[in-house]
C-alpha positions in Angstrom: 121.3 94.4 71.4 118.8 97.1 70.5 118.9 100.0 68.2 118.4 102.3 71.1 121.6 100.9 72.7 123.5 101.2 69.5 122.4 104.8 69.0 123.7 105.7 72.4 127.0 104.0 71.8 127.4 105.8 68.5 126.4 109.2 69.9 129.0 109.1 72.7 131.8 107.5 70.8 134.8 109.7 70.6 135.2 109.2 66.9 131.7 110.3 66.2 132.4 113.2 68.6 135.1 114.4 66.3 133.5 113.3 63.0 130.3 115.3 63.5 131.7 117.8 66.0 129.5 116.9 69.0 132.7 116.9 71.2 133.3 120.3 72.7 129.8 121.4 71.7 128.6 124.0 74.3 125.7 126.2 75.1 125.2 129.6 73.5 127.7 132.2 74.7 126.5 135.7 74.1 129.8 137.3 75.1 131.9 135.2 72.7 129.2 135.1 70.1 129.0 131.3 69.8 126.0 129.0 69.6 125.6 125.2 69.7 126.9 123.2 66.8 124.0 121.6 64.8 126.0 119.0 62.9 125.3 115.8 64.9 121.8 117.0 65.8 120.9 117.2 62.1 122.6 114.1 60.9 121.4 111.8 63.7 117.9 112.5 62.4 118.5 112.7 58.7 120.8 109.7 58.4 120.9 107.6 61.5 117.3 107.3 62.5 114.2 108.8 60.8 115.1 110.5 57.5 113.7 113.7 56.1 110.0 112.8 55.4 107.3 110.9 57.2 106.9 107.3 56.2 104.3 104.7 56.5 105.1 101.2 57.8 106.1 100.0 54.4 108.6 102.8 53.9 106.5 104.8 51.5 106.5 108.6 51.8 103.4 110.1 53.4 101.9 113.1 51.5 100.0 116.0 52.8 96.6 117.1 51.3 98.6 119.1 48.6 100.6 116.0 47.6 103.8 117.1 49.2 106.0 115.0 51.6 105.6 115.9 55.3 108.9 116.8 56.9 109.9 115.0 60.0 111.6 118.0 61.5 112.4 121.7 60.8 115.2 124.1 61.6 113.8 124.9 65.0 113.8 121.2 65.9 117.5 121.0 64.8 118.4 124.0 67.0 116.6 122.5 70.1 118.2 119.1 69.4 121.6 120.8 69.3 121.0 122.6 72.6 119.9 119.3 74.2 123.2 117.7 73.1 125.6 120.4 74.5 128.1 119.8 77.3 129.9 116.7 76.0 133.6 116.3 75.2 136.4 113.8 75.2 137.4 112.1 78.4 140.3 113.8 80.2 142.2 113.8 83.5 140.5 117.1 84.4 137.5 117.0 86.6 134.6 118.5 84.6 134.3 122.2 85.7 133.5 125.6 84.3 137.0 126.1 82.9 136.4 126.8 79.2 140.1 126.4 78.3 140.2 122.9 79.8 136.9 122.0 78.1 138.3 123.0 74.7 141.7 121.4 75.3 140.4 117.9 75.7 141.5 115.6 72.9 140.2 112.2 71.4 140.8 109.3 73.8 139.5 105.8 74.2 136.2 105.6 76.0 132.8 107.3 75.9 132.6 111.1 75.9 132.2 112.8 79.2 129.6 115.4 80.3 130.7 118.8 81.5 127.4 120.2 83.0 128.7 123.8 83.1 128.6 123.9 79.3 125.2 122.3 78.9 122.1 124.3 77.9 119.6 123.7 80.8 116.6 125.6 79.3 113.5 123.7 78.1 113.5 122.4 74.6 111.0 120.8 72.1 112.8 118.2 70.1 112.1 115.5 67.4 108.6 114.2 67.3 107.4 117.0 69.6 109.1 115.5 72.6 109.5 117.9 75.5 112.8 118.3 77.4 112.2 119.9 80.8 114.4 122.8 82.1 117.1 122.2 84.6 118.2 118.8 83.5 121.8 117.4 83.3 123.5 116.6 80.0 122.8 112.9 80.7 119.1 113.5 81.3 118.7 115.5 78.2 120.5 112.9 76.2 118.2 110.2 77.5 115.2 112.2 76.3 116.7 112.7 72.8 117.7 109.1 72.3 114.4 107.8 73.6 112.5 110.2 71.3 114.5 109.0 68.2 114.2 105.3 69.0 110.5 105.6 69.6 109.7 107.7 66.5 107.3 105.9 64.0 109.7 106.5 61.1 112.7 104.7 62.6 111.4 101.2 61.9 110.6 101.6 58.1 113.6 104.0 57.5 116.2 101.7 59.1 114.6 98.4 58.0 114.6 99.4 54.3 118.2 100.4 54.4 119.2 97.2 56.2 117.4 95.2 53.5 119.2 97.2 50.8 122.6 96.4 52.4 121.9 92.8 53.2 119.6 91.5 50.5 118.2 93.6 47.7 118.3 97.2 46.5 114.6 97.3 45.6 112.6 95.5 48.3 108.8 95.5 47.9 106.8 97.7 50.3 105.3 94.4 51.8 108.8 93.2 52.6 109.7 96.4 54.3 106.4 96.3 56.3 107.1 92.8 57.5 110.5 93.7 58.8 109.2 97.0 60.3 106.7 95.0 62.2 109.5 92.9 63.8 111.4 96.2 64.5 108.3 97.4 66.4 108.2 94.2 68.4 110.3 91.1 68.3 107.5 89.0 69.6 108.3 89.7 73.3 107.5 93.4 73.2 111.1 94.5 72.6 111.4 97.3 70.1 114.5 97.6 67.8 115.9 94.2 68.6 118.6 94.2 65.9 119.2 90.4 66.0 115.5 89.8 65.4 115.4 92.4 62.7 118.3 90.9 60.8 116.9 87.4 61.1 113.6 88.7 59.7 115.4 90.3 56.8 117.4 87.2 55.8 114.6 84.6 56.3 111.8 86.6 54.7 110.1 84.8 51.8 111.2 87.6 49.5 114.8 87.2 50.5 114.6 83.4 49.9 112.6 83.4 46.7 113.2 86.9 45.2 115.8 85.7 42.7 113.2 83.2 41.3 110.2 85.5 41.3 111.9 88.7 40.2 115.0 87.6 38.4 115.6 91.0 36.6 115.1 93.3 39.5 116.0 91.3 42.6 119.4 91.5 44.4 122.0 94.2 44.6 125.3 95.3 43.1 128.2 94.2 45.3 130.3 97.0 46.7 133.8 97.1 45.1 135.6 96.3 48.3 133.3 93.4 49.0 134.2 91.8 45.7 137.7 91.2 47.1 136.4 89.9 50.4 133.9 87.8 48.5 136.7 86.2 46.5 138.6 85.4 49.7 135.6 84.0 51.4 134.6 81.8 48.4 138.0 80.2 48.2 138.9 79.9 51.9 141.7 82.4 51.9 144.3 82.2 54.6 146.6 85.0 55.7 146.6 88.6 56.8 145.3 91.6 54.9 148.3 94.0 54.8 148.4 96.4 51.8 144.8 96.4 50.6 143.4 98.6 53.4 145.8 101.4 52.4 145.5 101.1 48.6 141.8 100.3 48.5 140.8 103.8 47.4 143.1 103.3 44.4 142.0 99.7 43.7 138.3 99.9 44.4 137.3 103.5 44.9 136.4 102.5 48.5 138.3 101.9 51.7 137.0 100.3 54.9 136.0 103.1 57.4 137.0 105.6 54.8 133.7 107.1 53.6 134.4 110.5 52.2 131.5 112.0 54.2 128.8 111.1 56.7 126.6 110.3 53.7 128.5 107.1 53.2 130.1 106.0 49.9 126.8 106.2 48.0 123.2 107.3 48.4 120.6 104.6 49.2 118.3 106.2 46.5 120.9 106.5 43.7 119.8 105.4 40.3 121.0 105.9 36.8 118.6 107.5 34.4 117.7 104.1 32.9 116.9 102.6 36.3 115.1 105.7 37.5 112.8 105.4 34.5 111.8 101.9 35.8 111.4 103.1 39.4 114.5 101.2 40.5 117.6 102.1 42.4 121.2 100.7 42.5 123.0 102.6 45.3 126.4 100.9 44.8 126.6 102.0 41.1 127.2 105.6 42.3 130.9 104.8 42.9 131.3 102.6 39.8 133.3 104.2 37.0 135.0 102.9 33.9 138.5 103.2 35.4 137.5 101.6 38.7 135.9 98.6 36.8 139.3 98.1 35.1 141.3 98.6 38.3 139.1 96.3 40.3 139.3 93.6 37.7 143.1 93.9 37.5 143.7 93.7 41.2 141.3 90.7 41.6 143.2 89.0 38.7 146.4 89.7 40.6 144.9 88.2 43.8 144.0 85.0 41.9 147.2 84.5 40.0 149.7 85.6 42.6 147.8 84.7 45.7 146.8 81.1 45.1 147.7 78.0 47.0 149.2 76.2 44.0 151.4 78.8 42.4 151.7 81.6 45.0 154.1 84.5 44.4 156.5 84.5 47.4 156.3 88.3 47.4 152.5 88.3 47.6 151.4 89.9 50.9 147.7 89.4 50.9 145.5 86.4 51.8 146.1 83.3 49.7 143.1 81.6 48.2 142.8 77.8 48.1 142.4 76.8 44.4 143.1 73.1 44.9 139.4 72.2 44.4 139.4 74.2 41.2 142.5 72.3 40.0 141.0 69.0 40.8 137.7 69.8 39.0 139.5 71.4 36.0 139.6 68.0 34.1 135.9 68.1 33.6 134.2 71.2 32.2 130.9 70.1 33.8 132.5 69.7 37.3 134.4 73.0 36.9 131.3 75.0 36.0 129.4 73.3 38.9 132.1 74.2 41.4 132.3 77.8 40.2 128.5 78.1 40.2 128.4 76.9 43.8 131.2 79.1 45.0 130.6 82.3 43.0 126.9 82.2 42.1 125.2 80.5 45.0 124.1 77.6 42.8 121.9 79.8 40.7 
């Protein structure tokens, strides 16, 4: 599907409604002294679409005549975005009405959030990118304008493309790599903008993705996230079985738990760098959650997965996926064969 479709699904998902408090968000009430919640309005711009500063097609920050970054929005934009996103809450058995108690008593349920027009701000607004929201519109109509404005913003292609490259291929893509992927984001060849399948294909099949390890061996690639070291082990050795305990103890084992980010800013910043890397103009986002104790704990638990969870000498009390080490056992008689097997499975033949 498209980024625009994904952005709408995320915006109206009940979990996001609770996580960034868009659920039960209502227009200003002068009597009660309340005003619209700005949480989701702010983060949908800063984190999920366009970022804080204007970018060129290659993801480089655009500077004003004084050499300063040009902001993509200001506080007034946030306030108007928040007003445009009022009037939504969790689905309920009540028919949407002007009953404030019922509106506030809705609770998280399966299914998209529901519009309650009585609590929507119907005044005109000027939102992200200078888009105008006319007065008198329904919550659904205002939401369409907001999402269309975000999806059409010139920043969205380089901002999102670079972060996808960082997650999928390399932490330090060249500006040219980002620009090539941004071009596919702008149009997939048939005029569709934000075709995520085409974008991912462009990322993985780009010349820099395929040859970067040869051309830039000291800077290409990325640190593997701690939790993905476990899934990488299971994937490399054809593990069989259910994951049972790991999801609950992953914070302790790896410092990271699936769907357990400590904040909306993810587990780490895409621009994180140690002092040594920063001096070279490089970043390594995943290193932000690497500590001495977690290195030891991760190594210990992966050792446990190998020794207790293998197909040859499995511990009957082991409750996680069991890896198939029969190929390793068969190759172990020849150091050359063993190294070749591990090189293929663990290092991509590099």
